[in-house]
N, CA and C atoms as an extended XYZ file, in Angstrom:
585
Properties=species:S:1:pos:R:3:atomname:S:1:resname:S:1:resid:I:1 pbc="F F F"
N       -29.705        4.076       15.786 N   UNK     1
C       -28.510        3.848       16.566 CA  UNK     1
C       -27.297        3.912       15.639 C   UNK     1
N       -26.239        4.679       16.023 N   UNK     2
C       -25.058        4.777       15.162 CA  UNK     2
C       -24.323        3.445       15.063 C   UNK     2
N       -23.715        3.250       13.918 N   UNK     3
C       -22.967        2.017       13.660 CA  UNK     3
C       -21.711        1.987       14.543 C   UNK     3
N       -21.479        0.850       15.193 N   UNK     4
C       -20.289        0.674       16.015 CA  UNK     4
C       -19.100        0.323       15.114 C   UNK     4
N       -17.995        1.017       15.312 N   UNK     5
C       -16.804        0.792       14.501 CA  UNK     5
C       -15.698        0.235       15.389 C   UNK     5
N       -15.095       -0.845       14.964 N   UNK     6
C       -13.941       -1.410       15.662 CA  UNK     6
C       -12.735       -0.541       15.309 C   UNK     6
N       -12.304        0.271       16.270 N   UNK     7
C       -11.252        1.256       16.026 CA  UNK     7
C        -9.952        0.601       15.547 C   UNK     7
N        -9.535       -0.478       16.189 N   UNK     8
C        -8.278       -1.128       15.805 CA  UNK     8
C        -8.383       -1.752       14.418 C   UNK     8
N        -9.534       -2.328       14.129 N   UNK     9
C        -9.737       -2.904       12.801 CA  UNK     9
C        -9.683       -1.814       11.729 C   UNK     9
N       -10.272       -0.672       12.023 N   UNK    10
C       -10.249        0.457       11.084 CA  UNK    10
C        -8.809        0.945       10.886 C   UNK    10
N        -8.035        1.021       11.966 N   UNK    11
C        -6.640        1.458       11.862 CA  UNK    11
C        -5.833        0.487       10.989 C   UNK    11
N        -6.077       -0.811       11.155 N   UNK    12
C        -5.377       -1.803       10.327 CA  UNK    12
C        -5.802       -1.686        8.862 C   UNK    12
N        -7.081       -1.440        8.625 N   UNK    13
C        -7.590       -1.246        7.262 CA  UNK    13
C        -6.901       -0.049        6.608 C   UNK    13
N        -6.743        1.012        7.361 N   UNK    14
C        -6.061        2.198        6.845 CA  UNK    14
C        -4.582        1.910        6.626 C   UNK    14
N        -3.970        1.171        7.534 N   UNK    15
C        -2.551        0.814        7.381 CA  UNK    15
C        -2.331       -0.008        6.119 C   UNK    15
N        -3.239       -0.919        5.824 N   UNK    16
C        -3.131       -1.707        4.593 CA  UNK    16
C        -3.211       -0.801        3.371 C   UNK    16
N        -4.093        0.194        3.427 N   UNK    17
C        -4.197        1.150        2.314 CA  UNK    17
C        -2.905        1.935        2.161 C   UNK    17
N        -2.312        2.359        3.281 N   UNK    18
C        -1.030        3.067        3.244 CA  UNK    18
C         0.019        2.190        2.572 C   UNK    18
N         0.067        0.923        2.951 N   UNK    19
C         1.068        0.013        2.383 CA  UNK    19
C         0.866       -0.180        0.885 C   UNK    19
N        -0.374       -0.318        0.444 N   UNK    20
C        -0.619       -0.483       -0.994 CA  UNK    20
C        -0.197        0.765       -1.767 C   UNK    20
N        -0.519        1.952       -1.224 N   UNK    21
C        -0.119        3.199       -1.886 CA  UNK    21
C         1.398        3.363       -1.877 C   UNK    21
N         2.042        3.034       -0.765 N   UNK    22
C         3.504        3.134       -0.678 CA  UNK    22
C         4.166        2.200       -1.673 C   UNK    22
N         3.584        1.031       -1.873 N   UNK    23
C         4.122        0.082       -2.842 CA  UNK    23
C         4.027        0.643       -4.254 C   UNK    23
N         2.946        1.325       -4.548 N   UNK    24
C         2.722        1.841       -5.898 CA  UNK    24
C         3.447        3.151       -6.181 C   UNK    24
N         3.530        4.032       -5.176 N   UNK    25
C         4.010        5.396       -5.425 CA  UNK    25
C         5.077        5.893       -4.452 C   UNK    25
N         5.513        5.066       -3.498 N   UNK    26
C         6.407        5.559       -2.460 CA  UNK    26
C         5.621        6.357       -1.432 C   UNK    26
N         6.277        6.788       -0.382 N   UNK    27
C         5.566        7.513        0.669 CA  UNK    27
C         5.097        8.892        0.226 C   UNK    27
N         5.742        9.460       -0.795 N   UNK    28
C         5.273       10.757       -1.293 CA  UNK    28
C         3.895       10.628       -1.939 C   UNK    28
N         3.507        9.438       -2.318 N   UNK    29
C         2.198        9.210       -2.903 CA  UNK    29
C         1.126        8.870       -1.880 C   UNK    29
N         1.483        8.924       -0.604 N   UNK    30
C         0.528        8.619        0.458 CA  UNK    30
C        -0.065        9.926        0.972 C   UNK    30
N        -1.259       10.259        0.482 N   UNK    31
C        -1.965       11.442        0.963 CA  UNK    31
C        -3.195       10.979        1.733 C   UNK    31
N        -3.694       11.838        2.609 N   UNK    32
C        -4.893       11.505        3.372 CA  UNK    32
C        -6.055       11.160        2.445 C   UNK    32
N        -6.220       11.942        1.414 N   UNK    33
C        -7.324       11.736        0.466 CA  UNK    33
C        -7.185       10.370       -0.223 C   UNK    33
N        -5.982       10.049       -0.692 N   UNK    34
C        -5.779        8.771       -1.378 CA  UNK    34
C        -5.915        7.582       -0.420 C   UNK    34
N        -5.419        7.752        0.807 N   UNK    35
C        -5.543        6.681        1.797 CA  UNK    35
C        -7.017        6.417        2.083 C   UNK    35
N        -7.784        7.478        2.282 N   UNK    36
C        -9.217        7.322        2.552 CA  UNK    36
C        -9.905        6.599        1.392 C   UNK    36
N        -9.603        7.012        0.169 N   UNK    37
C       -10.216        6.372       -0.995 CA  UNK    37
C        -9.819        4.901       -1.086 C   UNK    37
N        -8.536        4.605       -0.887 N   UNK    38
C        -8.060        3.228       -1.001 CA  UNK    38
C        -8.621        2.343        0.120 C   UNK    38
N        -8.788        2.920        1.312 N   UNK    39
C        -9.329        2.154        2.443 CA  UNK    39
C       -10.857        2.100        2.412 C   UNK    39
N       -11.439        2.855        1.476 N   UNK    40
C       -12.892        2.919        1.344 CA  UNK    40
C       -13.550        3.447        2.627 C   UNK    40
N       -12.942        4.523        3.151 N   UNK    41
C       -13.482        5.222        4.322 CA  UNK    41
C       -13.454        6.718        4.025 C   UNK    41
N       -14.099        7.488        4.866 N   UNK    42
C       -14.079        8.942        4.686 CA  UNK    42
C       -12.767        9.520        5.204 C   UNK    42
N       -12.453       10.724        4.748 N   UNK    43
C       -11.256       11.399        5.277 CA  UNK    43
C       -11.414       11.639        6.772 C   UNK    43
N       -12.643       11.913        7.199 N   UNK    44
C       -12.898       12.101        8.626 CA  UNK    44
C       -12.564       10.855        9.429 C   UNK    44
N       -12.846        9.674        8.858 N   UNK    45
C       -12.525        8.419        9.551 CA  UNK    45
C       -11.016        8.266        9.708 C   UNK    45
N       -10.278        8.628        8.661 N   UNK    46
C        -8.814        8.562        8.750 CA  UNK    46
C        -8.327        9.524        9.828 C   UNK    46
N        -8.875       10.732        9.853 N   UNK    47
C        -8.449       11.743       10.822 CA  UNK    47
C        -8.858       11.381       12.248 C   UNK    47
N        -9.934       10.640       12.413 N   UNK    48
C       -10.313       10.193       13.761 CA  UNK    48
C        -9.354        9.108       14.256 C   UNK    48
N        -8.815        8.322       13.330 N   UNK    49
C        -7.879        7.254       13.712 CA  UNK    49
C        -6.460        7.766       13.928 C   UNK    49
N        -6.076        8.779       13.141 N   UNK    50
C        -4.698        9.275       13.189 CA  UNK    50
C        -4.712       10.799       13.165 C   UNK    50
N        -4.063       11.411       14.128 N   UNK    51
C        -4.044       12.878       14.205 CA  UNK    51
C        -3.186       13.501       13.113 C   UNK    51
N        -2.122       12.789       12.699 N   UNK    52
C        -1.210       13.330       11.694 CA  UNK    52
C        -0.818       12.242       10.698 C   UNK    52
N        -0.268       12.663        9.578 N   UNK    53
C         0.227       11.702        8.597 CA  UNK    53
C         1.367       10.891        9.207 C   UNK    53
N         2.227       11.546        9.973 N   UNK    54
C         3.350       10.847       10.619 CA  UNK    54
C         2.844        9.734       11.529 C   UNK    54
N         1.811       10.027       12.304 N   UNK    55
C         1.238        9.010       13.192 CA  UNK    55
C         0.698        7.834       12.376 C   UNK    55
N         0.076        8.134       11.251 N   UNK    56
C        -0.461        7.102       10.372 CA  UNK    56
C         0.679        6.246        9.802 C   UNK    56
N         1.778        6.885        9.393 N   UNK    57
C         2.915        6.149        8.837 CA  UNK    57
C         3.580        5.283        9.898 C   UNK    57
N         3.709        5.805       11.109 N   UNK    58
C         4.303        5.029       12.205 CA  UNK    58
C         3.464        3.778       12.464 C   UNK    58
N         2.158        3.954       12.498 N   UNK    59
C         1.286        2.797       12.721 CA  UNK    59
C         1.415        1.797       11.570 C   UNK    59
N         1.443        2.288       10.334 N   UNK    60
C         1.547        1.397        9.173 CA  UNK    60
C         2.859        0.613        9.204 C   UNK    60
N         3.950        1.269        9.565 N   UNK    61
C         5.231        0.565        9.655 CA  UNK    61
C         5.184       -0.489       10.758 C   UNK    61
N         4.620       -0.143       11.898 N   UNK    62
C         4.465       -1.128       12.969 CA  UNK    62
C         3.604       -2.299       12.524 C   UNK    62
N         2.589       -2.002       11.741 N   UNK    63
C         1.676       -3.034       11.225 CA  UNK    63
C         2.413       -4.009       10.310 C   UNK    63
N         3.201       -3.491        9.393 N   UNK    64
C         3.914       -4.387        8.474 CA  UNK    64
C         5.001       -5.168        9.219 C   UNK    64
N         5.667       -4.528       10.176 N   UNK    65
C         6.665       -5.230       10.986 CA  UNK    65
C         6.037       -6.357       11.788 C   UNK    65
N         4.854       -6.095       12.356 N   UNK    66
C         4.148       -7.127       13.126 CA  UNK    66
C         3.728       -8.282       12.223 C   UNK    66
N         3.339       -7.962       10.990 N   UNK    67
C         2.929       -9.004       10.048 CA  UNK    67
C         4.119       -9.915        9.705 C   UNK    67
N         5.276       -9.318        9.484 N   UNK    68
C         6.472      -10.113        9.180 CA  UNK    68
C         6.865      -10.950       10.395 C   UNK    68
N         6.866      -10.331       11.577 N   UNK    69
C         7.215      -11.054       12.805 CA  UNK    69
C         6.257      -12.212       13.060 C   UNK    69
N         4.977      -11.994       12.816 N   UNK    70
C         3.994      -13.065       13.022 CA  UNK    70
C         4.249      -14.222       12.064 C   UNK    70
N         4.640      -13.896       10.827 N   UNK    71
C         4.926      -14.944        9.855 CA  UNK    71
C         6.164      -15.743       10.271 C   UNK    71
N         7.182      -15.042       10.786 N   UNK    72
C         8.384      -15.732       11.268 CA  UNK    72
C         8.021      -16.635       12.444 C   UNK    72
N         7.261      -16.096       13.396 N   UNK    73
C         6.869      -16.880       14.571 CA  UNK    73
C         6.061      -18.108       14.161 C   UNK    73
N         5.144      -17.935       13.210 N   UNK    74
C         4.335      -19.067       12.743 CA  UNK    74
C         5.221      -20.121       12.091 C   UNK    74
N         6.182      -19.668       11.317 N   UNK    75
C         7.091      -20.623       10.648 CA  UNK    75
C         7.911      -21.398       11.674 C   UNK    75
N         8.304      -20.722       12.754 N   UNK    76
C         9.115      -21.384       13.773 CA  UNK    76
C         8.297      -22.331       14.646 C   UNK    76
N         7.008      -22.078       14.781 N   UNK    77
C         6.191      -22.955       15.617 CA  UNK    77
C         5.526      -24.075       14.828 C   UNK    77
N         5.628      -24.037       13.503 N   UNK    78
C         5.044      -25.109       12.693 CA  UNK    78
C         5.621      -26.460       13.080 C   UNK    78
N         6.884      -26.464       13.421 N   UNK    79
C         7.563      -27.708       13.782 CA  UNK    79
C         8.427      -27.446       15.008 C   UNK    79
N         7.835      -27.514       16.195 N   UNK    80
C         8.578      -27.158       17.401 CA  UNK    80
C         9.780      -28.059       17.688 C   UNK    80
N         9.858      -29.215       17.069 N   UNK    81
C        10.982      -30.115       17.313 CA  UNK    81
C        12.173      -29.837       16.403 C   UNK    81
N        12.062      -28.821       15.538 N   UNK    82
C        13.149      -28.551       14.597 CA  UNK    82
C        14.397      -28.067       15.340 C   UNK    82
N        15.541      -28.257       14.718 N   UNK    83
C        16.793      -27.826       15.328 CA  UNK    83
C        16.917      -26.303       15.241 C   UNK    83
N        17.813      -25.756       16.042 N   UNK    84
C        18.063      -24.312       15.995 CA  UNK    84
C        18.581      -23.916       14.616 C   UNK    84
N        19.365      -24.783       13.983 N   UNK    85
C        19.871      -24.488       12.634 CA  UNK    85
C        18.729      -24.359       11.634 C   UNK    85
N        17.816      -25.319       11.682 N   UNK    86
C        16.668      -25.273       10.781 CA  UNK    86
C        15.817      -24.045       11.067 C   UNK    86
N        15.590      -23.766       12.330 N   UNK    87
C        14.789      -22.600       12.719 CA  UNK    87
C        15.428      -21.314       12.210 C   UNK    87
N        16.741      -21.202       12.332 N   UNK    88
C        17.428      -20.006       11.855 CA  UNK    88
C        17.309      -19.893       10.335 C   UNK    88
N        17.433      -21.005        9.635 N   UNK    89
C        17.253      -20.986        8.178 CA  UNK    89
C        15.855      -20.532        7.792 C   UNK    89
N        14.842      -21.031        8.490 N   UNK    90
C        13.465      -20.606        8.222 CA  UNK    90
C        13.289      -19.116        8.505 C   UNK    90
N        13.817      -18.676        9.648 N   UNK    91
C        13.661      -17.263       10.027 CA  UNK    91
C        14.330      -16.346        9.009 C   UNK    91
N        15.532      -16.692        8.570 N   UNK    92
C        16.230      -15.816        7.629 CA  UNK    92
C        15.523      -15.769        6.276 C   UNK    92
N        14.983      -16.890        5.831 N   UNK    93
C        14.294      -16.846        4.536 CA  UNK    93
C        12.993      -16.054        4.627 C   UNK    93
N        12.319      -16.086        5.772 N   UNK    94
C        11.107      -15.273        5.941 CA  UNK    94
C        11.450      -13.788        6.005 C   UNK    94
N        12.499      -13.445        6.730 N   UNK    95
C        12.865      -12.041        6.930 CA  UNK    95
C        13.441      -11.427        5.664 C   UNK    95
N        14.123      -12.226        4.863 N   UNK    96
C        14.728      -11.675        3.647 CA  UNK    96
C        13.698      -11.274        2.604 C   UNK    96
N        12.460      -11.724        2.744 N   UNK    97
C        11.365      -11.321        1.842 CA  UNK    97
C        11.701      -11.583        0.368 C   UNK    97
N        12.340      -12.715        0.099 N   UNK    98
C        12.767      -13.024       -1.259 CA  UNK    98
C        11.717      -13.773       -2.078 C   UNK    98
N        10.741      -14.337       -1.426 N   UNK    99
C         9.722      -15.098       -2.163 CA  UNK    99
C         8.866      -14.155       -3.000 C   UNK    99
N         8.409      -14.613       -4.159 N   UNK   100
C         7.587      -13.745       -5.014 CA  UNK   100
C         6.372      -13.156       -4.295 C   UNK   100
N         5.734      -13.927       -3.428 N   UNK   101
C         4.570      -13.440       -2.703 CA  UNK   101
C         4.870      -12.350       -1.698 C   UNK   101
N         6.148      -12.163       -1.390 N   UNK   102
C         6.547      -11.147       -0.413 CA  UNK   102
C         7.159       -9.912       -1.063 C   UNK   102
N         7.201       -9.883       -2.381 N   UNK   103
C         7.861       -8.789       -3.086 CA  UNK   103
C         7.256       -7.428       -2.761 C   UNK   103
N         5.921       -7.337       -2.738 N   UNK   104
C         5.274       -6.051       -2.425 CA  UNK   104
C         5.605       -5.628       -1.003 C   UNK   104
N         5.582       -6.574       -0.094 N   UNK   105
C         5.924       -6.279        1.296 CA  UNK   105
C         7.370       -5.781        1.400 C   UNK   105
N         8.264       -6.388        0.640 N   UNK   106
C         9.667       -5.968        0.644 CA  UNK   106
C         9.812       -4.544        0.113 C   UNK   106
N         9.089       -4.236       -0.959 N   UNK   107
C         9.153       -2.868       -1.505 CA  UNK   107
C         8.663       -1.857       -0.477 C   UNK   107
N         7.578       -2.160        0.186 N   UNK   108
C         7.033       -1.245        1.198 CA  UNK   108
C         8.014       -1.096        2.355 C   UNK   108
N         8.587       -2.210        2.797 N   UNK   109
C         9.555       -2.158        3.898 CA  UNK   109
C        10.713       -1.223        3.542 C   UNK   109
N        11.238       -1.359        2.325 N   UNK   110
C        12.373       -0.525        1.924 CA  UNK   110
C        11.987        0.938        1.751 C   UNK   110
N        10.754        1.203        1.335 N   UNK   111
C        10.279        2.591        1.266 CA  UNK   111
C        10.308        3.203        2.665 C   UNK   111
N         9.859        2.435        3.647 N   UNK   112
C         9.867        2.929        5.024 CA  UNK   112
C        11.290        3.067        5.566 C   UNK   112
N        12.170        2.142        5.222 N   UNK   113
C        13.571        2.237        5.662 CA  UNK   113
C        14.190        3.531        5.134 C   UNK   113
N        13.956        3.836        3.867 N   UNK   114
C        14.497        5.061        3.282 CA  UNK   114
C        13.949        6.293        4.003 C   UNK   114
N        12.664        6.308        4.283 N   UNK   115
C        12.057        7.453        4.970 CA  UNK   115
C        12.551        7.564        6.408 C   UNK   115
N        12.866        6.428        7.024 N   UNK   116
C        13.336        6.435        8.413 CA  UNK   116
C        14.664        7.166        8.568 C   UNK   116
N        15.412        7.287        7.484 N   UNK   117
C        16.684        8.012        7.555 CA  UNK   117
C        16.463        9.481        7.905 C   UNK   117
N        15.260       10.003        7.645 N   UNK   118
C        14.959       11.408        7.956 CA  UNK   118
C        13.770       11.547        8.900 C   UNK   118
N        13.263       10.442        9.421 N   UNK   119
C        12.120       10.478       10.334 CA  UNK   119
C        12.469        9.740       11.619 C   UNK   119
N        12.733       10.474       12.700 N   UNK   120
C        13.087        9.820       13.965 CA  UNK   120
C        12.024        8.835       14.467 C   UNK   120
N        10.747        9.135       14.265 N   UNK   121
C         9.709        8.236       14.766 CA  UNK   121
C         9.692        6.915       13.981 C   UNK   121
N         9.907        6.973       12.680 N   UNK   122
C         9.992        5.739       11.895 CA  UNK   122
C        11.282        4.986       12.224 C   UNK   122
N        12.365        5.717       12.413 N   UNK   123
C        13.641        5.080       12.759 CA  UNK   123
C        13.528        4.321       14.076 C   UNK   123
N        12.797        4.865       15.029 N   UNK   124
C        12.618        4.195       16.323 CA  UNK   124
C        11.891        2.865       16.158 C   UNK   124
N        10.859        2.843       15.325 N   UNK   125
C        10.129        1.584       15.065 CA  UNK   125
C        11.074        0.555       14.439 C   UNK   125
N        11.862        0.982       13.463 N   UNK   126
C        12.789        0.059       12.802 CA  UNK   126
C        13.863       -0.443       13.767 C   UNK   126
N        14.388        0.452       14.603 N   UNK   127
C        15.396        0.011       15.583 CA  UNK   127
C        14.824       -1.069       16.498 C   UNK   127
N        13.584       -0.892       16.916 N   UNK   128
C        12.942       -1.889       17.777 CA  UNK   128
C        12.764       -3.207       17.037 C   UNK   128
N        12.297       -3.147       15.793 N   UNK   129
C        12.119       -4.371       14.999 CA  UNK   129
C        13.449       -5.092       14.796 C   UNK   129
N        14.474       -4.338       14.424 N   UNK   130
C        15.776       -4.961       14.197 CA  UNK   130
C        16.375       -5.508       15.495 C   UNK   130
N        16.153       -4.834       16.607 N   UNK   131
C        16.656       -5.340       17.892 CA  UNK   131
C        15.989       -6.671       18.235 C   UNK   131
N        14.689       -6.769       17.986 N   UNK   132
C        13.980       -8.031       18.239 CA  UNK   132
C        14.519       -9.151       17.351 C   UNK   132
N        14.725       -8.850       16.075 N   UNK   133
C        15.266       -9.859       15.159 CA  UNK   133
C        16.692      -10.246       15.544 C   UNK   133
N        17.478       -9.256       15.930 N   UNK   134
C        18.847       -9.535       16.367 CA  UNK   134
C        18.831      -10.474       17.574 C   UNK   134
N        17.909      -10.236       18.497 N   UNK   135
C        17.797      -11.117       19.664 CA  UNK   135
C        17.438      -12.536       19.271 C   UNK   135
N        16.495      -12.688       18.346 N   UNK   136
C        16.103      -14.013       17.874 CA  UNK   136
C        17.284      -14.706       17.197 C   UNK   136
N        17.961      -14.009       16.290 N   UNK   137
C        19.111      -14.594       15.599 CA  UNK   137
C        20.211      -14.973       16.595 C   UNK   137
N        20.479      -14.113       17.563 N   UNK   138
C        21.522      -14.399       18.556 CA  UNK   138
C        21.185      -15.675       19.321 C   UNK   138
N        19.938      -15.801       19.742 N   UNK   139
C        19.520      -16.987       20.498 CA  UNK   139
C        19.677      -18.252       19.651 C   UNK   139
N        19.226      -18.208       18.404 N   UNK   140
C        19.313      -19.398       17.559 CA  UNK   140
C        20.758      -19.746       17.213 C   UNK   140
N        21.585      -18.747       16.972 N   UNK   141
C        23.001      -19.013       16.677 CA  UNK   141
C        23.694      -19.602       17.897 C   UNK   141
N        23.380      -19.091       19.071 N   UNK   142
C        23.956      -19.627       20.308 CA  UNK   142
C        23.582      -21.091       20.487 C   UNK   142
N        22.325      -21.425       20.190 N   UNK   143
C        21.864      -22.810       20.326 CA  UNK   143
C        22.460      -23.727       19.260 C   UNK   143
N        22.762      -23.180       18.088 N   UNK   144
C        23.154      -24.020       16.954 CA  UNK   144
C        24.654      -24.150       16.745 C   UNK   144
N        25.441      -23.257       17.338 N   UNK   145
C        26.882      -23.265       17.074 CA  UNK   145
C        27.676      -23.156       18.366 C   UNK   145
N        28.978      -23.223       18.199 N   UNK   146
C        29.882      -23.012       19.336 CA  UNK   146
C        30.579      -21.663       19.212 C   UNK   146
N        29.995      -20.750       18.456 N   UNK   147
C        30.615      -19.448       18.233 CA  UNK   147
C        30.882      -18.725       19.541 C   UNK   147
N        31.941      -17.966       19.541 N   UNK   148
C        32.261      -17.167       20.727 CA  UNK   148
C        31.611      -15.787       20.650 C   UNK   148
N        31.014      -15.442       19.516 N   UNK   149
C        30.392      -14.127       19.373 CA  UNK   149
C        29.095      -14.232       18.563 C   UNK   149
N        28.092      -14.791       19.201 N   UNK   150
C        26.804      -14.974       18.531 CA  UNK   150
C        26.172      -13.630       18.165 C   UNK   150
N        26.389      -12.610       18.965 N   UNK   151
C        25.806      -11.296       18.662 CA  UNK   151
C        26.382      -10.727       17.367 C   UNK   151
N        27.691      -10.866       17.167 N   UNK   152
C        28.313      -10.391       15.928 CA  UNK   152
C        27.785      -11.172       14.733 C   UNK   152
N        27.700      -12.487       14.882 N   UNK   153
C        27.175      -13.316       13.797 CA  UNK   153
C        25.721      -12.947       13.485 C   UNK   153
N        24.944      -12.650       14.511 N   UNK   154
C        23.543      -12.258       14.305 CA  UNK   154
C        23.459      -10.929       13.560 C   UNK   154
N        24.311       -9.967       13.913 N   UNK   155
C        24.333       -8.683       13.202 CA  UNK   155
C        24.666       -8.891       11.732 C   UNK   155
N        25.661       -9.737       11.470 N   UNK   156
C        26.072      -10.016       10.094 CA  UNK   156
C        24.935      -10.661        9.308 C   UNK   156
N        24.289      -11.624        9.905 N   UNK   157
C        23.210      -12.338        9.229 CA  UNK   157
C        22.017      -11.424        8.971 C   UNK   157
N        21.694      -10.570        9.923 N   UNK   158
C        20.581       -9.635        9.739 CA  UNK   158
C        20.888       -8.644        8.618 C   UNK   158
N        22.117       -8.144        8.584 N   UNK   159
C        22.509       -7.226        7.508 CA  UNK   159
C        22.491       -7.940        6.155 C   UNK   159
N        22.914       -9.186        6.134 N   UNK   160
C        22.897       -9.959        4.888 CA  UNK   160
C        21.465      -10.143        4.382 C   UNK   160
N        20.545      -10.510        5.263 N   UNK   161
C        19.163      -10.711        4.814 CA  UNK   161
C        18.569       -9.420        4.264 C   UNK   161
N        18.826       -8.302        4.928 N   UNK   162
C        18.337       -7.015        4.434 CA  UNK   162
C        18.955       -6.665        3.085 C   UNK   162
N        20.264       -6.835        2.997 N   UNK   163
C        20.960       -6.494        1.756 CA  UNK   163
C        20.504       -7.338        0.578 C   UNK   163
N        20.297       -8.622        0.813 N   UNK   164
C        19.837       -9.494       -0.268 CA  UNK   164
C        18.459       -9.067       -0.768 C   UNK   164
N        17.609       -8.649        0.149 N   UNK   165
C        16.281       -8.163       -0.248 CA  UNK   165
C        16.421       -7.003       -1.220 C   UNK   165
N        17.268       -6.053       -0.878 N   UNK   166
C        17.481       -4.887       -1.737 CA  UNK   166
C        18.016       -5.299       -3.102 C   UNK   166
N        18.996       -6.177       -3.123 N   UNK   167
C        19.610       -6.599       -4.386 CA  UNK   167
C        18.613       -7.325       -5.293 C   UNK   167
N        17.709       -8.098       -4.695 N   UNK   168
C        16.690       -8.770       -5.499 CA  UNK   168
C        15.696       -7.743       -6.048 C   UNK   168
N        15.274       -6.809       -5.213 N   UNK   169
C        14.266       -5.834       -5.650 CA  UNK   169
C        14.747       -4.958       -6.801 C   UNK   169
N        16.030       -4.623       -6.815 N   UNK   170
C        16.526       -3.762       -7.892 CA  UNK   170
C        16.999       -4.572       -9.100 C   UNK   170
N        16.920       -5.904       -8.996 N   UNK   171
C        17.270       -6.750      -10.128 CA  UNK   171
C        18.749       -7.075      -10.246 C   UNK   171
N        19.529       -6.752       -9.224 N   UNK   172
C        20.949       -7.093       -9.259 CA  UNK   172
C        21.159       -8.590       -9.065 C   UNK   172
N        20.317       -9.216       -8.240 N   UNK   173
C        20.379      -10.662       -8.016 CA  UNK   173
C        19.003      -11.263       -8.287 C   UNK   173
N        18.992      -12.509       -8.692 N   UNK   174
C        17.725      -13.228       -8.784 CA  UNK   174
C        17.399      -13.764       -7.386 C   UNK   174
N        16.149      -14.084       -7.117 N   UNK   175
C        15.820      -14.683       -5.824 CA  UNK   175
C        16.606      -15.965       -5.561 C   UNK   175
N        16.798      -16.784       -6.587 N   UNK   176
C        17.545      -18.024       -6.402 CA  UNK   176
C        19.007      -17.757       -6.044 C   UNK   176
N        19.623      -16.769       -6.700 N   UNK   177
C        21.009      -16.419       -6.389 CA  UNK   177
C        21.116      -15.884       -4.963 C   UNK   177
N        20.154      -15.072       -4.567 N   UNK   178
C        20.164      -14.519       -3.212 CA  UNK   178
C        19.991      -15.625       -2.174 C   UNK   178
N        19.068      -16.551       -2.418 N   UNK   179
C        18.887      -17.661       -1.480 CA  UNK   179
C        20.129      -18.535       -1.419 C   UNK   179
N        20.800      -18.702       -2.547 N   UNK   180
C        22.047      -19.462       -2.560 CA  UNK   180
C        23.104      -18.770       -1.697 C   UNK   180
N        23.193      -17.441       -1.793 N   UNK   181
C        24.151      -16.695       -0.965 CA  UNK   181
C        23.815      -16.851        0.519 C   UNK   181
N        22.537      -16.800        0.840 N   UNK   182
C        22.108      -16.957        2.226 CA  UNK   182
C        22.412      -18.368        2.725 C   UNK   182
N        22.085      -19.371        1.925 N   UNK   183
C        22.380      -20.764        2.300 CA  UNK   183
C        23.872      -20.988        2.469 C   UNK   183
N        24.668      -20.402        1.583 N   UNK   184
C        26.122      -20.545        1.652 CA  UNK   184
C        26.662      -19.936        2.947 C   UNK   184
N        26.144      -18.766        3.311 N   UNK   185
C        26.595      -18.128        4.555 CA  UNK   185
C        26.228      -18.996        5.761 C   UNK   185
N        25.011      -19.517        5.776 N   UNK   186
C        24.602      -20.361        6.902 CA  UNK   186
C        25.445      -21.631        6.965 C   UNK   186
N        25.760      -22.216        5.823 N   UNK   187
C        26.586      -23.432        5.809 CA  UNK   187
C        27.960      -23.150        6.396 C   UNK   187
N        28.537      -21.991        6.052 N   UNK   188
C        29.840      -21.626        6.630 CA  UNK   188
C        29.723      -21.415        8.135 C   UNK   188
N        28.620      -20.821        8.559 N   UNK   189
C        28.404      -20.588        9.988 CA  UNK   189
C        28.347      -21.907       10.743 C   UNK   189
N        27.693      -22.914       10.143 N   UNK   190
C        27.580      -24.205       10.811 CA  UNK   190
C        28.901      -24.965       10.821 C   UNK   190
N        29.695      -24.794        9.762 N   UNK   191
C        30.895      -25.622        9.623 CA  UNK   191
C        32.159      -24.991       10.196 C   UNK   191
N        32.132      -23.704       10.489 N   UNK   192
C        33.345      -23.010       10.946 CA  UNK   192
C        33.478      -23.094       12.462 C   UNK   192
N        34.402      -23.925       12.974 N   UNK   193
C        34.553      -24.036       14.415 CA  UNK   193
C        35.109      -22.761       15.047 C   UNK   193
N        35.668      -21.870       14.248 N   UNK   194
C        36.233      -20.631       14.792 CA  UNK   194
C        35.186      -19.543       15.001 C   UNK   194
N        33.951      -19.776       14.498 N   UNK   195
C        32.927      -18.745       14.692 CA  UNK   195
C        32.625      -18.689       16.137 C   UNK   195
């Protein structure tokens, strides 16, 4: 009897291999042969899961986005009685990917962001992820402040978290300096009655 394969589990296994290769070599280093070797599957298995390299990359980007979103959601549900301010602080620190344990994930995310500038299918995944995060930030800012433009504040905060990630990865800022900038921005948001 042939071995039963969990198709979704295999796709996630391949996506993890894509992410590890992207972290090491960028997306130009992601070949079908290398992905198969890294995932410890045959090239045929990769081709049965994904018809094209683009399809494989789209799935991998969705996979990493879902992993980040799940971590944010878990952080927010750890303490359901927390204030909207605390929740927003937790969400921004998770999304900024500044912790040492998230450095590889941040590098992979930025590799995909760069590729999305020339790949409409990857750009669509990122637009959806950012729209979801913008919605979360808008809701938390609305609950935590008296701002008249929570959507604008959410856009600013989302851009800040992304930018800080980039600055830490290239060594322009230390993680502590970046977190200080993020904390400072949130403190101004809480204290400014004109927001």
